[in-house]
C-alpha positions as CSV (number, residue, x, y, z in Angstrom):
1,R,0.0,0.0,0.0
2,P,2.1,2.9,-1.2
3,D,-0.4,5.4,0.4
4,W,0.9,4.3,3.8
5,H,4.6,4.4,2.8
6,A,6.9,2.9,5.5
7,Y,4.0,2.1,7.8
8,W,2.6,-0.6,5.6
9,P,5.6,-3.0,5.6
10,I,6.2,-2.4,9.3
11,R,2.6,-3.0,10.0
12,E,2.6,-6.3,8.0
13,F,5.7,-7.5,9.9
14,L,4.3,-6.6,13.3
15,L,0.9,-8.1,12.7
16,N,2.3,-11.3,11.2
17,N,5.2,-12.2,13.5
18,E,5.6,-12.9,17.1
19,L,8.2,-10.5,18.6
20,Q,10.6,-11.7,21.3
21,D,11.1,-9.6,24.4
22,D,14.9,-9.5,24.4
23,V,15.3,-8.6,20.7
24,F,15.7,-5.2,19.1
25,Y,13.8,-4.7,15.8
26,G,14.3,-2.0,13.3
27,F,12.8,-1.1,9.9
28,L,15.4,1.2,8.4
29,S,15.2,3.4,5.4
30,P,17.1,2.2,2.3
31,R,18.9,5.5,2.6
32,F,19.9,4.9,6.2
33,R,23.6,4.8,5.6
34,E,23.5,7.8,3.2
35,K,21.6,9.9,5.7
36,T,23.3,8.8,9.0
37,G,26.8,7.9,7.7
38,L,26.6,4.8,9.9
39,S,27.6,1.3,8.8
40,A,25.7,-1.9,9.9
41,K,28.6,-2.7,12.2
42,Q,28.4,0.7,13.9
43,V,24.7,0.3,14.4
44,H,25.1,-3.1,15.9
45,E,27.8,-1.9,18.2
46,F,25.8,1.2,19.3
47,V,22.7,-1.0,20.0
48,A,24.7,-3.5,21.9
49,A,26.2,-0.8,24.1
50,A,22.8,0.6,24.8
51,A,21.0,-2.7,25.2
52,N,21.1,-2.9,29.0
53,D,19.8,0.6,29.5
54,S,17.4,1.2,26.6
55,D,14.3,0.0,25.0
56,V,14.6,2.3,22.1
57,V,17.8,3.5,20.2
58,T,17.5,6.4,17.8
59,F,19.5,7.4,14.8
60,S,17.6,10.4,13.6
61,P,19.7,12.1,10.9
62,Q,18.1,15.6,10.8
63,V,19.0,17.1,14.1
64,D,18.0,20.5,12.8
65,M,14.4,19.4,12.4
66,G,14.2,18.8,16.1
67,A,16.4,21.8,17.2
68,F,14.7,24.6,15.3
69,F,11.2,23.8,16.6
70,P,9.6,23.1,20.0
71,N,8.5,19.7,18.7
72,L,8.2,17.6,15.5
73,F,4.6,18.5,15.1
74,A,5.4,22.2,15.0
75,Q,8.2,21.4,12.5
76,N,5.8,19.7,10.2
77,E,3.2,22.5,10.5
78,L,5.6,24.7,8.7
79,F,5.5,22.4,5.6
80,D,1.9,21.3,6.0
81,P,-0.4,24.0,7.6
82,G,-3.2,22.3,9.5
83,F,-1.0,19.3,10.5
84,M,-0.9,20.3,14.2
85,K,-4.7,20.6,14.4
86,A,-5.3,17.3,12.6
87,S,-2.8,15.6,14.8
88,Q,-4.3,17.0,18.0
89,N,-7.7,16.0,16.8
90,F,-6.4,12.5,16.3
91,F,-4.9,12.2,19.7
92,D,-8.1,13.7,21.3
93,E,-10.2,11.2,19.4
94,I,-8.3,8.2,20.6
95,G,-8.1,9.5,24.2
96,F,-4.3,10.0,24.1
97,S,-3.5,12.9,26.4
98,V,-1.0,15.3,24.8
99,D,-1.0,19.0,24.2
100,L,0.9,19.5,21.0
101,E,0.9,23.3,21.2
102,N,2.8,23.2,24.5
103,L,4.8,20.0,24.0
104,L,8.6,20.4,24.1
105,M,10.8,17.7,22.7
106,G,14.5,17.5,23.3
107,S,17.1,15.4,21.4
108,Q,16.1,12.3,23.2
109,Q,12.5,12.5,22.0
110,V,13.0,13.5,18.4
111,V,12.8,10.5,16.1
112,I,12.7,11.3,12.5
113,S,10.7,8.7,10.5
114,S,11.7,5.2,11.2
115,Y,15.3,5.9,12.2
116,F,15.1,3.9,15.4
117,I,15.4,0.4,16.7
118,A,13.3,-0.8,19.6
119,R,12.2,-3.8,21.7
120,R,8.9,-5.6,21.5
121,E,6.9,-3.6,24.0
122,F,7.7,-0.3,22.3
123,W,6.8,-1.6,18.9
124,L,3.4,-2.9,20.3
125,S,2.7,0.5,21.7
126,W,3.7,2.1,18.5
127,L,1.5,-0.3,16.5
128,E,-1.5,0.3,18.8
129,L,-1.5,4.1,18.2
130,N,-0.8,3.7,14.5
131,E,-3.6,1.1,14.1
132,Q,-6.1,3.5,15.6
133,M,-5.1,6.0,12.9
134,F,-5.2,3.3,10.3
135,N,-8.8,2.4,11.3
136,I,-9.9,6.0,11.2
137,C,-8.4,6.4,7.8
138,E,-9.6,3.1,6.4
139,D,-12.9,2.5,8.1
140,T,-14.6,5.7,8.8
141,D,-16.0,8.7,6.9
142,S,-15.4,11.6,9.1
143,P,-13.8,15.1,9.1
144,L,-10.9,13.6,11.0
145,K,-10.3,11.0,8.2
146,Q,-10.5,13.8,5.6
147,S,-7.9,15.9,7.5
148,L,-5.5,12.9,7.9
149,T,-5.8,11.7,4.2
150,I,-5.3,15.1,2.6
151,A,-2.5,15.2,0.1
152,T,0.5,17.3,1.1
153,S,2.9,19.1,-1.1
154,Y,5.6,16.5,-0.4
155,G,6.6,14.2,-3.2
156,D,3.7,13.0,-5.2
157,G,1.2,14.2,-2.7
158,V,2.0,12.0,0.3
159,Q,-1.0,12.0,2.6
160,R,-0.8,13.7,6.0
161,K,-1.3,10.4,7.8
162,V,2.2,9.3,6.8
163,F,3.8,12.3,8.6
164,L,1.7,11.7,11.7
165,S,2.7,8.0,11.7
166,E,6.4,9.0,11.4
167,R,6.0,11.1,14.6
168,I,4.3,8.4,16.8
169,A,7.7,7.1,18.0
170,S,8.5,10.7,19.3
171,I,5.2,10.8,21.2
172,L,5.9,7.5,22.9
C-alpha cells in the first residue's frame, strides 16, 4: 500500500510475526547509511552498548528538524499547515493525552521517520497508536479522516497520515 509508505511493511511484519522480548527490531530506510553515515557494524555496536539501559535506540539524521522547533509537530506544521490541528484531533479522538501546542521535545524524544530500533513492548505500543489511525483512515468517513488523508505538497502528494505516523515514536 504505497499510500501508507513505510507504515505498511512495518505493520505487516508486526501483525504477522511474534516478537521476542529481548530482541531489538528496526525497519530502516534504504537511505539509512547515506543519511546517517553509519555502517551496519556501527549500528550493531551502538545498539549492543545501549542494550542494558534502553528499549529504544534512535539514529535520527536531521538534528536541525528537532532543534529549530519546540517539537516535530510544529516542525511539520511549517511544511503542511493544518498538521498540528489534525494531529491534535487524532490524539483527542483516541483519548491519548497530549497538548501538541505546548509539547517540548529534546534530542532524546526526536525521532525522524523510522530511524530507530526498539524492543517488542515499544513496537506494540507504536502499533497500537498507528492502528487507531489506520482504522480511522480506512474504516470511517469523518472530518478527521479527511484531515488525515489530505494530500500534502511533499513528493507526489504524500498523505498527511504518513507524517503523523512518522511522529508516533517521538510521542511514545
